[in-house]
C-alpha positions, 0 to 999 in steps of 0.5 A: 565920778558922774555915775561911773567908777574908773578902774584899773586891772592889775594881774601878771597872768594874761588869762586872769587879765582877760577874764577880769576885762570881760567881767568889767565890760558887762557892768555898766557903771565900771569904766576900765581905764587901764590894764597892767601886768604888775605893780610897777606898771600900775605905779606909772599908770596912776601918775597919768590916769587917776582912778577910783578903784583897783582890781589888784592881784597880790602875788606878782613879780617885782612887788606884791599887791600888798606891798604896793598898798603899804607903800601907797597910802593914798592909793584908790580903793582896792578889790584884791583878786588872788589865788591865795586865801592866806592873805585875807587877814592882811587885806582886811587890815589894809581896809580893802573893799573886797577879797576875791579868790580865783577862779572868780565866778561872775556873780562874785565879781558883780557882788564886789563891784556893787559893794564898790558902787555903794561905797564910792557913789553912795546909795543915792549917788551922794558919796561914800556910805559910812560904815557902822563897824570896824574889824579888829584882829583878836588872836588869829581871827578878825572880830567885827565890832559895831560902833553902837556896841562899844562902851569904852576902850582902854590902852594896855601897853601895845594892846587895846581892850575894847569893852562891849556889854557882852565881851572884852576884845583884846586887839594889837592896836594903839589907842590912837590907831583905834581912835582914828577908826572911830567916828569923832562925834560918837567917842570922847577921850576922857583920859590918855589911856581911855576912849569912851562912847558918849551915849553910853555915859550914865553919869559923871561923878567927880573925875569918874565916868560911870559906864554900865558897871564900869568906872572910867577915869577923867584926866584933869587936863581933859575934863573941860574939853570932855564936858564941852563935847558931852554937852554939845552932843546932847547925848548924855543920858538923863 
């Protein structure tokens, strides 16, 4: 990216497109490579013009911004720009960088652009800044959980219970989906129904992991792999 973030603005409202263009022109690390009126135009433009970031409206003719993202898993990172607050939860679930509500003040646009800069270029220009937390949906809210707070997770049919020292969070995920969101170097799967934080393992006794006041089973099929990962991590508490 050579210090510049290539971006495309997509919005079906001419006034909104013009405003976003004006904002982008004021920020030296944003390089505007195109402006689209809808997701269909955006789809065609991306085939000719690879970029790093999309400023994407949600409610547009033909296809919403949310539907576009769902059908384009390899799309660039996205900052949603919308007049509707009701889509915020879906935005987080799609892992967008930010969610801007219209009318968008310049200072809020700048904050989102800086967030994109930190993510895409890194604080020292060395690549994405790794996040140390995830958002999960619990009931009707989004719950922020730091990796360092997680003791273990347990699969419960179509749900997963995430245990921390302070609480248990029930979220509508599969264990595999959760595992994909967690750093592989910090977590291990001792059993098909469990994930455990390696540095929270206090001791191992037979086929049981002792984590805080909890006991987590170890599958005989995964014990060798588990032990190898724990030893190699050098994080097991002594």
